[in-house]
Structure formats: structure tokens, C-alpha cells
Short mmCIF file of the C-alpha atoms (twelve columns), coordinates in Angstrom:
data_MODEL
# 
_entry.id   MODEL 
# 
loop_
_atom_site.group_PDB 
_atom_site.id 
_atom_site.type_symbol 
_atom_site.label_atom_id 
_atom_site.label_alt_id 
_atom_site.label_comp_id 
_atom_site.label_asym_id 
_atom_site.label_seq_id 
_atom_site.Cartn_x 
_atom_site.Cartn_y 
_atom_site.Cartn_z 
_atom_site.pdbx_PDB_model_num 
ATOM 1   C CA . MET A 1   -66.355 -16.674 -3.639 1 
ATOM 2   C CA . HIS A 2   -68.846 -17.923 -0.740 1 
ATOM 3   C CA . LYS A 3   -72.259 -15.909 -0.595 1 
ATOM 4   C CA . GLU A 4   -74.824 -15.985 2.195  1 
ATOM 5   C CA . PHE A 5   -78.235 -14.130 2.533  1 
ATOM 6   C CA . ILE A 6   -78.571 -12.906 5.651  1 
ATOM 7   C CA . HIS A 7   -82.124 -11.998 7.735  1 
ATOM 8   C CA . PRO A 8   -82.037 -11.520 11.640 1 
ATOM 9   C CA . SER A 9   -84.829 -13.520 13.572 1 
ATOM 10  C CA . GLY A 10  -87.342 -10.815 14.387 1 
ATOM 11  C CA . HIS A 11  -87.102 -8.620  11.096 1 
ATOM 12  C CA . PRO A 12  -89.940 -7.965  8.851  1 
ATOM 13  C CA . GLU A 13  -90.277 -10.734 5.827  1 
ATOM 14  C CA . PRO A 14  -88.846 -9.097  2.598  1 
ATOM 15  C CA . ARG A 15  -91.939 -8.892  0.145  1 
ATOM 16  C CA . GLY A 16  -90.141 -9.888  -3.106 1 
ATOM 17  C CA . ALA A 17  -87.290 -11.527 -4.258 1 
ATOM 18  C CA . TYR A 18  -84.716 -9.848  -2.408 1 
ATOM 19  C CA . SER A 19  -82.647 -10.530 0.314  1 
ATOM 20  C CA . SER A 20  -82.185 -7.980  3.562  1 
ATOM 21  C CA . GLY A 21  -78.203 -8.545  3.144  1 
ATOM 22  C CA . LEU A 22  -75.892 -10.563 1.139  1 
ATOM 23  C CA . LYS A 23  -72.564 -11.233 2.591  1 
ATOM 24  C CA . LEU A 24  -69.723 -12.262 0.237  1 
ATOM 25  C CA . GLU A 25  -66.825 -13.504 0.846  1 
ATOM 26  C CA . LEU A 26  -63.501 -12.719 -1.434 1 
ATOM 27  C CA . ALA A 27  -60.508 -14.184 -0.873 1 
ATOM 28  C CA . GLY A 28  -59.489 -13.280 3.000  1 
ATOM 29  C CA . ALA A 29  -62.208 -10.363 2.597  1 
ATOM 30  C CA . THR A 30  -65.893 -10.130 3.253  1 
ATOM 31  C CA . LEU A 31  -68.747 -7.651  1.741  1 
ATOM 32  C CA . LEU A 32  -71.928 -7.026  2.989  1 
ATOM 33  C CA . PHE A 33  -74.859 -5.769  0.425  1 
ATOM 34  C CA . VAL A 34  -77.848 -4.478  3.198  1 
ATOM 35  C CA . THR A 35  -80.718 -3.777  1.182  1 
ATOM 36  C CA . GLY A 36  -82.684 -0.623  1.759  1 
ATOM 37  C CA . GLN A 37  -84.744 -0.804  5.089  1 
ATOM 38  C CA . LEU A 38  -87.997 0.721   5.831  1 
ATOM 39  C CA . ALA A 39  -89.341 1.704   9.135  1 
ATOM 40  C CA . VAL A 40  -90.939 -1.529  9.245  1 
ATOM 41  C CA . ASP A 41  -91.200 -3.824  12.155 1 
ATOM 42  C CA . ALA A 42  -91.296 -7.749  12.507 1 
ATOM 43  C CA . GLY A 43  -95.532 -7.729  12.630 1 
ATOM 44  C CA . GLY A 44  -95.243 -5.618  8.537  1 
ATOM 45  C CA . ARG A 45  -96.838 -2.649  11.204 1 
ATOM 46  C CA . THR A 46  -94.787 1.124   10.001 1 
ATOM 47  C CA . VAL A 47  -92.737 2.564   13.459 1 
ATOM 48  C CA . ALA A 48  -93.654 6.122   13.876 1 
ATOM 49  C CA . PRO A 49  -95.372 7.215   10.673 1 
ATOM 50  C CA . GLY A 50  -93.827 10.574  8.952  1 
ATOM 51  C CA . ASP A 51  -91.564 11.113  12.243 1 
ATOM 52  C CA . VAL A 52  -88.113 11.355  10.143 1 
ATOM 53  C CA . THR A 53  -86.178 11.214  13.893 1 
ATOM 54  C CA . ALA A 54  -87.924 7.940   14.835 1 
ATOM 55  C CA . GLN A 55  -87.904 6.042   11.578 1 
ATOM 56  C CA . THR A 56  -84.237 6.640   10.766 1 
ATOM 57  C CA . GLU A 57  -83.461 5.727   14.530 1 
ATOM 58  C CA . PHE A 58  -85.580 2.169   13.326 1 
ATOM 59  C CA . VAL A 59  -83.707 1.950   10.589 1 
ATOM 60  C CA . PHE A 60  -80.378 2.246   11.824 1 
ATOM 61  C CA . GLN A 61  -81.406 -0.362  14.729 1 
ATOM 62  C CA . LEU A 62  -82.310 -2.785  11.724 1 
ATOM 63  C CA . ILE A 63  -79.013 -2.399  9.128  1 
ATOM 64  C CA . GLY A 64  -77.071 -2.838  13.092 1 
ATOM 65  C CA . ALA A 65  -78.528 -6.017  13.117 1 
ATOM 66  C CA . ILE A 66  -78.196 -7.271  9.919  1 
ATOM 67  C CA . LEU A 67  -74.408 -6.410  10.331 1 
ATOM 68  C CA . ALA A 68  -74.009 -8.054  13.503 1 
ATOM 69  C CA . GLU A 69  -75.803 -11.131 12.147 1 
ATOM 70  C CA . ALA A 70  -72.819 -10.844 9.589  1 
ATOM 71  C CA . GLY A 71  -70.322 -10.394 12.249 1 
ATOM 72  C CA . LEU A 72  -69.989 -6.734  11.135 1 
ATOM 73  C CA . GLY A 73  -70.817 -3.407  12.540 1 
ATOM 74  C CA . PHE A 74  -71.176 0.504   11.593 1 
ATOM 75  C CA . ASP A 75  -67.570 0.985   11.651 1 
ATOM 76  C CA . ASP A 76  -67.149 -1.849  8.775  1 
ATOM 77  C CA . VAL A 77  -69.807 0.231   6.518  1 
ATOM 78  C CA . VAL A 78  -67.910 2.429   3.467  1 
ATOM 79  C CA . LYS A 79  -71.250 2.965   1.706  1 
ATOM 80  C CA . ALA A 80  -74.666 4.207   2.274  1 
ATOM 81  C CA . GLN A 81  -77.444 5.455   0.346  1 
ATOM 82  C CA . THR A 82  -80.626 7.528   1.480  1 
ATOM 83  C CA . PHE A 83  -83.657 8.327   -0.343 1 
ATOM 84  C CA . LEU A 84  -85.943 11.192  1.864  1 
ATOM 85  C CA . THR A 85  -89.585 12.136  0.616  1 
ATOM 86  C CA . ASP A 86  -88.069 15.404  2.220  1 
ATOM 87  C CA . MET A 87  -84.919 17.089  1.482  1 
ATOM 88  C CA . ALA A 88  -86.316 19.466  4.595  1 
ATOM 89  C CA . ASP A 89  -85.844 16.645  6.615  1 
ATOM 90  C CA . PHE A 90  -82.185 16.690  6.312  1 
ATOM 91  C CA . GLU A 91  -80.972 18.237  9.724  1 
ATOM 92  C CA . LYS A 92  -83.069 15.731  11.427 1 
ATOM 93  C CA . TYR A 93  -82.215 12.654  9.658  1 
ATOM 94  C CA . SER A 94  -78.390 13.480  9.634  1 
ATOM 95  C CA . ALA A 95  -78.317 13.964  13.232 1 
ATOM 96  C CA . VAL A 96  -78.864 10.094  13.745 1 
ATOM 97  C CA . ARG A 97  -76.887 9.240   10.592 1 
ATOM 98  C CA . ASN A 98  -73.584 11.168  12.070 1 
ATOM 99  C CA . ARG A 99  -73.624 9.020   15.466 1 
ATOM 100 C CA . HIS A 100 -73.704 5.564   13.565 1 
ATOM 101 C CA . PHE A 101 -71.115 6.779   11.085 1 
ATOM 102 C CA . ALA A 102 -68.840 9.305   13.693 1 
ATOM 103 C CA . ARG A 103 -65.797 6.609   12.662 1 
ATOM 104 C CA . SER A 104 -66.559 5.367   9.643  1 
ATOM 105 C CA . ARG A 105 -67.625 7.667   7.603  1 
ATOM 106 C CA . PRO A 106 -68.499 6.200   4.595  1 
ATOM 107 C CA . VAL A 107 -68.832 7.085   1.143  1 
ATOM 108 C CA . SER A 108 -72.636 8.386   0.888  1 
ATOM 109 C CA . THR A 109 -75.610 9.609   -1.810 1 
ATOM 110 C CA . LEU A 110 -78.597 11.191  -0.302 1 
ATOM 111 C CA . LEU A 111 -81.642 11.510  -2.679 1 
ATOM 112 C CA . GLU A 112 -84.915 13.084  -2.096 1 
ATOM 113 C CA . VAL A 113 -87.536 10.718  -3.744 1 
ATOM 114 C CA . LYS A 114 -91.313 11.144  -4.720 1 
ATOM 115 C CA . GLY A 115 -92.375 8.320   -2.486 1 
ATOM 116 C CA . LEU A 116 -91.231 4.867   -1.185 1 
ATOM 117 C CA . ALA A 117 -92.343 1.006   -1.245 1 
ATOM 118 C CA . ARG A 118 -94.507 2.341   1.761  1 
ATOM 119 C CA . LYS A 119 -96.555 5.509   1.835  1 
ATOM 120 C CA . ASP A 120 -96.427 6.404   5.765  1 
ATOM 121 C CA . CYS A 121 -92.221 5.847   5.506  1 
ATOM 122 C CA . VAL A 122 -90.020 9.178   5.314  1 
ATOM 123 C CA . VAL A 123 -86.661 7.215   4.811  1 
ATOM 124 C CA . GLU A 124 -85.334 4.435   3.585  1 
ATOM 125 C CA . ILE A 125 -81.100 3.299   3.770  1 
ATOM 126 C CA . GLU A 126 -78.762 0.894   2.394  1 
ATOM 127 C CA . VAL A 127 -75.453 -0.035  2.867  1 
ATOM 128 C CA . VAL A 128 -72.113 -1.560  2.102  1 
ATOM 129 C CA . ALA A 129 -69.786 -2.600  4.666  1 
ATOM 130 C CA . ALA A 130 -66.258 -4.562  4.250  1 
ATOM 131 C CA . LYS A 131 -63.912 -6.555  6.622  1 
# 
């Protein structure tokens, strides 16, 4: 087994002991675990505070960069987990999500949570990809 930590240039630095992505190569298969992504730019500023559509778009850009850095894409995503601070935002979130996962159709979990690590963030998404 080969383990590689994934952190694309231009991404915000982790605020603790975690990686943006962890790629495992196992006997002919590659697994990539992407940590929960928030709408935070490389300068540590929240993108579009409170705007679920803009934040979801930005989070998918971050996830796309991590996937690409590992040699994978959205079609390789097999599991997604999303945290929303308000389930009333589901339709707006879902419209963005469905564009990115139209072909891969990953198994998914969606939870409403009281808050996220950044109080002005309203969505957090993590994925697992395999190839």
C-alpha cells in the first residue's frame, strides 16, 4: 500500500492535523479520501458568507482541484457526505451537486447540522473517489 497526502497549491492550509486529501494505492486500485471542504479561499477568507449556491460552487471547485491533483475526476467519486446548516437550502445545494455528480451518481449522505467549523459557512462536503 502506498499513501500520499494531497494538497493542491493555492488551497487554504489545513487548520489542524488533517490532509485535504489522502490517496491510497492498493494492488491496482486507487482510493482518494477528501476531507470536508468549506468555502474558504487560500487567504483564509470565507467565500460568499451565507450564500449556499456560491459556497457550494466554490466547494466543488476545491474538491475538483484535489481530485485532479490525485489524477482523478468527479466521475470517480463513489461516496459523498454533505453537511448543511439549513435544510431549506437543499434545493439550491442539490442543483449544483447534481451537475457534478450526474454521471458518477455516488452513494450519499446529507445531514443538517447546527454549525460548521466556520460560522459564516453554510455547507461542507467530503468525498471518496476510486479508480
